[in-house]
N, C-alpha and C positions, 0 to 999 in steps of 0.2 A: 504493500500500500504506500509506504513512505516514498518509494522510488517514483511515484506519480507526481510528487510535489517537489522533489529535490533533484537538482542537476547531478549531484554526487552524494552518495549515502554513506560511504566509508571514508574515514580520514586517518592518516598515519601520524599526524602531529597537530599541534595547535596552529602552526603556520599553514599547514594544508587546510585545516578547518577554516581558518580566517580567510584564506585566499579563495577557496572553492565552494564554500557553503552558499548556495543560491536557492531561494524558494521560487518555484513556478506557481503562479496564481491562475487557476482556470477562470474562464469567463463565467460570471454568475455562480460562483462557488457556493455550495450549500453543504455544510458539514453533515447534516442528517442523511441526505441523499448520497453525497459523493464519498463519504467515509463509512458510516454505519451500515447503510443499505448495501454498499459495495461489498463490505465484509460478509454480510448476510447472504449475498449472492455467491461469492467465491468460496467462503468457508462457513456454511450455515451453522455448523456445530461448534465452531470456535468459541471458547469462553470469553464473554465480554465483561461480566459483572458477577462477583461473589459477594452476596449481601447476607449479613447476619445481624442480630440485635441482642440486647442484654437480657432478653427473655427466652433465649434459646432457639429462636426461629432462624432458619437459614434457607436461602434460595440461591441457586446458580442459574444465571441467564446466559444463553448462547446469543450470538449476534442475530440469529434468526428470531429468537424470542423478542429481543429488543426492537427489531424492525416491525414485527407483527403488532406488538403492543403500542409502539409509538404511532403506527398507522391508525390503529383503532382510536387512540387518544386524539389524534389530529382530526379525524372525522367527527368525534364527539365535540371537540371544541368548535369546529365549524357549525355543527348542529345547534350549538348554544349561541351562535352569532359572533364568535371570536374570529377575526380575520387579519389580513395583512396590515401591518403597521400598528395594530392594537397593543397597548401597554398592559402586560400581564404580570402581576407580582406573585412570586412563589415563596411560600413560607412552609417548607416541607421538611425541615430538619435534615436528618440523614435517611429519610424514608426512600425506598427504591423508586417510588413514583416520581421523585425529582428528576431522575434521568429520563423517564418516559415522557414527562411533561416538557422538559427542555427540548427534546428532539421533536416532539409533536408541534410545539410552537415554531421551531425552526422550519418544519415542513410546510407550514401555512404562511410563513413570513411575518408572524407576530413577534413582538419584542419581549424577550424574557427579562424580568427584573427580579433576580434572586434576593431574598431578604431573610435576615435571621429571625428565628422564632422568639427572640428576646425583646422585640420591639413592643413598646407600649402603645396605647391608643393614640397619643399625641404624635408619636413617631410615625405611625401609620397615616394619620391625617396629613402630616407634612409630605409624605411620599405620594399620597393620592392627589393632593392639590398640585404639587410641583411637577409630577410626571403625567398627570391626567390618566391615572390608572383606570382601565376599563373592567378588569377582572382580577380576582384574587383566588389562588388555589392554595389550600392550606391543609396542614395536619389537623385532624379533628380532636384537639385536646382543649379542655376548658380554658386554660390561660390564653391560648392563641385565639380561640373563637370569641371569647368575651371582648378582647381588645379590638378585634376586627369589627364586631358588631357595633361597639361604641364609636369607633372611628368612622364607620360608614354612616352612622346616625348623625355624627357631628358634621359630616360632609353633605347632609341633605337627604340621606337614605339611598337605598338601591334604586338606580335609574337615573340619578342626577349626574354623577360622574362614574361611579362603579356600577356596572350593569349586571355583573354575574359573580356570584360567590359559589365556590366549589370546595367541598370537604372530602378528603380521602378517608375519613373515619379515624378512630372508631365512632366518634360522635358526629351526627349530622343534624344540627338544629334547624328549626324552621327558617326558611329564607335561603338555605344553602342547597345546592345540587349535590346529590350523592354520587360521587365519582364511580365507586365500584359497583353500585347498583345500576347506574344508567349507561356507562360507557360501552358496555358489551352489546347494547341494543342500538348503537349508532349505525347509521348506514355505511356501506363500504366506502373506503377512502379512495379518492381519485386525486392525484397530484394536480394542483392548480396549474393553469397554463403559464402564468407568470408569478413566480414566488418571490424572487428578489434579484437585485443587482448587487455587485460587490460593495457598492457604496451605501446601501440601505442599512439602517440601524438594526442589528440583530440582538444585542445584549446591552443592558444598562445596569451599572452598579452604583450604589450610593457609597461615597467615601465614609471613612470612620467618623469624621467630624471632630478630630482632636483639637482643632483650633477654630471652631465655629460650626455653623450649620453644614450638614453633609452636602457635598456637591454630587451631581449626577454625571457619571462617566459613561460616555457612549462609545460602543465598539461596533464596527461594521461586520459584514459577513466574511471578511478575510481574516478576522481576528484569530480563529482557531489555528490557521496555518502559522501564525507567529509563535505558537507554542510547540512547534516541532523541535526547536532547539531546547526548549524547557524540558520536554519529556525524553526525547531520544538521546540527548547529549549531556544535559546536566543531571537528570535523573537516571540516565544511562539505561533506558528501557528498550526491550525488544519483544519479539513475539512470544517468548517463553516467560515473560515477567508477570508476576502478580504483585501489583503495586498498591501500597497504602499511603495516602496523604492524610494526615490528621488535621482536618479542617471542617468547619461548619459549611454547609452548602450555601449559606446566605452571604458569603464573602468571596472576594476575588480569588483567594487562594484555592477555592474549589475549581475555578476555571483553570488554574495553574496545574492542579494535581489530580483532579477527579473526573475528567471527561475528555477534553479536546486533544491535546498532544499525545496523551496515553493511548487513545484509540487509534490515532493516526499511526503511531508506532506499532500497533498490534498487541499492546499489553492488555492483560486483564486487570480490572479494578477490584480492589478489596474494600468493602465498606462495612464499618462497624457502627451500627445505629445504637447510640447509648445516650442516656440523660446526663450522667455524670462521669467525667473522665477518671479512670482508675488505672494507674500504671500497671498494676498486676494483671488486670483484664487485657490490656493491650499486649503485654508480653506473652500471655497465654494464647492469644489469637495468632500472634506471629508464629508461635510454635505449632499450634494445632493446624493452621491452614497453610503452612509452609510459605509464608510471605517472603518474597525475594528482595523487595525494595521498600524503604521507608523514608518518607519526607515529613518532617515535623519541625516546629519552631524550637529554638534552644530551650525554652522553658519546659517543653515536653521531655526533651532528652535529660534535663536536670532531674525531673521526676522519675524517669526510667532508671537512672543510675542510683537513686535512693533505694531501689530494690536490690535484692541479692540476685544478680544476673546469672550466677552459676546454677540457679534453680531451674532455668528455662533453657530449652533447646532452641538456640537462635542460629543454628547452622545453615538454615535455608537462606538467611539474609546475604545478599551479595553487594548491596549498595545503600549508603546513607547520605542524605542531604538535608540542608536546613537553610532557612531564611527568616527574616523578620526582626531580628534583634542580635545583640552581641552573643557570640559563641564563646563560652568559658573554656579556656585551655584545659582545665581539669576534666571537663565533660568529654572533650575530644580525646584526651589521653585514656580515660576510663573506658569509653566505648571501643577504642582501638585495642586496649589490652584484653577486653572481654570478648570481643567479636572478631578481632583482626581486621576491622573495617575502619577506614578514615571517613570522617564526615566532610562532605563537600558543600561549601557555603555558596550562596547566591544572593542576588539583589534585584528587585524590580518594584513596580507599583501597580495599583489597581488600573492606572492609566496605560500600562504596558504589559508586555510579556517579560521574560527574563532579560535583564539588561546586562548584568555581570554575573559570571559564574566560575566555579572551579570545575573544569571539564576533565574527562577521563585521562587526557594526556598530561595533566598537570599534577604537581605535588601540592596538596593543600597547605596553606599557611593559616593555622587557627586564628580566627579573628578577621581574616581578609575575605572580602567578597569575591575575589578572583579577578578575572580580566573581562573585557567587553565581549559580549556575544557578537559573532560576526554578522548577526542580523541587524545590528545597529552601529551607526558611527557615533561614538561617544567622545566628548571633550570635557575637560575640567576648565571652567571659565572663571576669570576674575569678575568683580562687579562691573568693570568697564567693558566687558565682552572679550577681552584678550585671553589667550590661553595661559594657564599657570605653568610655572617651571616644575620639573620633577621634584617631588618631595614637598611641594607647597599645596596648601588647601585651596580647593576651588569647588564650584558648583557643578554637579553632574548634569550635563546637558546632552541632548540628542540632536544631531545635525539633520535638518529636514530640507535643506536647500535643493537637494537632488530628488526630492519626493518623500512621502511619508511611508515608512516601512509597514507592512502588514503586521498587526499586533499593537501598534501605537493607537491610542484613542483618537476619536474624531474631534472631541472637545467636550466642554461641560454643557449639558442640555439646557438650553434657554438661559445661558450665562455667558454671553459674548464677551463681556468685560473681563470676567475671571479667566476665560480662555486666553484672551489677549495678554493678560498679565503674565502668563507662564509660557506663552507660545509667540515668540516674536523674533525678528531679525534672523530668520532661518534656523532657529533652535527651539526645541521644547525644553524648558527649564524645570528640572525636577524639584528644585528647592532643597535638595539634599547635598550636603558637603562631603567631600572625600579628598584623599591625597593618594598619589601613586608612587610606589617604591621603585628601586632600581631594576627590579625584575618585571615591572609592568603590572604588579598586583595592586588593586585598589583597596583602600582602607576607609571605612565609614567614619565620619566625624560627627555628624548630627544634622538636624534641620537648621535652616538659616536662622530661624528665630529662637533656637534652643541654645546657641553659643553663649557662654557666660564670660563677661568681661570683668576681670577682677585685678585691681592694681596694675592696669596696663596689659595684663595677660589675657589671651583668648583661650578659653578652656572648653574642650569638647565634653559634654556630659557622657557621651558614648565611651570615650576613652577611660574616664574615671569609673564608669559602671563596669567596664571590662576588667579593671583591676579589682574592684570590690568583689566581683563574682569569683575571684580566685580564693577569697578567704572562706574557710569552712563554715563560718557563722552566717553567711549570706545566701539565702535561697533565691531572693529576687530583690531588685533595687531600682530606684530611679534617682537621678541626680539633676538638681535644678539650682538656679542662683537665687539667693535671697538678699535684699538690700542691706548694705553696711555703710555707716557714716564715713568710714575711713577709706575702705577699699572699693566703694561703689557697690559691688556685689561680692558675696563669698559663696563657696560651694556648699550645698546642703545635700546630704544623702538620706533618702527615706528607704528604710531597709525592712524587709520581711526576714526574720531570722529562721535558720533551719531548726528542725526538731530538737537537736541536741543543745541548742543555745537559747531556746525560748525562755527559760527561767534565769538567764544570765545576762540580761540586757541592761546592765548598770554601767556606771562610769568606767569601770575597768575594761569592759569590752569596747566601749567607745574609744578609749585611749589605744587599745590594742589595734583596732581597725585603722585608726588614723595613722599610727606608726607604720602599719603594714603598707598603706598607700604611699606614704612618704618614702619608704624604702624600695618600693616597686616601680614608681614612676616619678616624674619631676615633683619635688616637694610642694611647689606652689599649687598643685592640683588637689591636695588632700582636702577632704570635707571638714570644714571647721564646725559645721552643724550636722549632727546625726540624730535621726529620729527613728525609733523602731515601731513598726505598725503590724497589724494582723493582715491587712490587705492594702493594695494600691488602687487609687481611683483609675478606672479604665473605661474606655468606650465599650459599647456592646460587642465590638469586634475583638476586644481583648487588648487594644493598644492603650498604653499608659497616657492618661490625661495630664500632661505636664502643666498645662495652663491652670488646672485646679490645684496642683501642688504648689505652684508659684504664688497663689493667693494666700496660702498658709505659710507664714514666715517661719514657723517652727520654733523650737526652743534651742538656745545655744548650749552646747555640751562642752 
C-alpha cells in the first residue's frame, strides 16, 4: 500500500531518507476509499483493529469488517440527513465505533470533529457555536449525555444548529438516535458521485486552549498522507506490526497514532478502551496481545517504570517512541535496561504531522526531539526573521514559500487574524523555541511566552523541568516564573512528589532538590521557589496550564 504514495519506500540512511522521501498525492484522495477499502479488496482478512476494554470484551476487525461497517454507517448517516461539508462532533472515547464513524464521515465528505468525553456543557456550547456543528455522535454514558443535552438546550434545542444526536449506547435517551438499533436497517450504501477534492476540509481539531480559548485547526483530505513519515519511519511500523498509541480519540495524537499513517503502513491497531489508566493493565495487555510497538507520552513511561517490569513478558515489543513533553534520562535508561529498546522522541503539533523525529537510522539522544522530517523544510528563526546560528535558540518555523506540504493545516477556522499571526512571510511559525546541536539534533526550549527572564538571564522552563525529572522525588513538575522585586522574575517549580517522598516534602527536601539542580545545570536556573502539590492544573487534553500556575505566586522556600 505504502508504495502507492511514496516514490521510494526503503532508505539506507538519514541522508537517503532526507534526499529521496517524496509523497505522491493522488487527485481527490480519500483515505477511507483509497486506503481502507483498498486493503479490504486486496487482503480482506488482514487484521486492521484489535479492540478490547477493561470489562473483558475483545473484538478483532479485519479490513473487510471495517469496510462493511463503515459503508453501513455512511449510508445511515446519509439517511439521517448528514452530508458533504457537515460538521460532525465525535465524543466516543476509545469505543471501536470511533473508527467506523470516522471512515463513514470520510466516505460522504462530512467533516469529523473528534472531541474528548471530558468536555462540559459550556465547552460543548463553545464548539457548537464556533464550528456550527450539525450532528453529535457520542458514547451513551450519563456524564456525556447530560452535558450534550444541556449544551444543545443552551444553543436553542435540536434543529436550530445541531440537527441530529446519535448515541452508540449503552444509554439512548429521548431525542437521540440509537446507532446500533437503527444503522443495520439503513439502505445500501452507494458512493456519492463527488465526495471531495484534496482541498476540502476533512478533519477539524480544537486546540488544548493552554493560553486562551481553543482554536479550530482545519486539515484537508491530504492530511493522512502527511502521517506516512509519522507511522512508517518514526514509529517504524510495517505490515506485521501491532501498534498501541496511548491517547484519547478526542485529541490530535489519535490522528498521529491510531488511524491514518498506521493503516497506510499496513499495521494493525491495538486499542484498549478503559476509564482509568493503570500501568499494570497496560503492561499486561502488551504481554497478552503481543504488542510490537508502543507510543506514549513520557508521563506514561514514568508510570510504567514505577512497576516491576520483570513481572511482565515484554519480549514482543520491538519499538518505543514518545512525544509531548520532556523525556527523563532515567526513564530512557530504565526502559533500555529492561526491554533492550531505546525510546525515540519526536515533535509536532495539532497543526501538523511529525515535524522532528528520531528515525531508525539515528542514535537517540535522550531529551532531543531528533532532526527534521524530510516532509518539511524547517528553520530556526530569530524574531527579525533571520536564521539562528548553530547552538542558538530560535523559533521552529516551517518554510511554505514553495507550497504547503500535505499534513500542515489549512488555518484556524473562521480566525483569519490568528492564522495570519502565525503564518506569514513564507513561514508557518510554531511559537515553539529550540536550538540545534553540532550533530543537527534539535532540543526543545519552550513556548515563546513561557521563557523566564531573571536577572538578565533567559531561562527555559523545559530545561529546568528536564533536570528536576532526574531527581527521584519528582514524579511530575512544571516550572514557571514568579515576580521578584530584585531579579524581575525567579524560577518556581511546582512538583508532584513520587510515592516514596510524599511524606517528606519539608525544607530538607526543598534544599536537596535545589542543590541537585545547581549541581546538574547552570546554577542561575535553580528554582528559588518550590511548591509540592497533589496535582497540576491541566487542560482537558492533559497539557499543563502554565498560565494558571503563573497566577499563583506560591510561597518562597
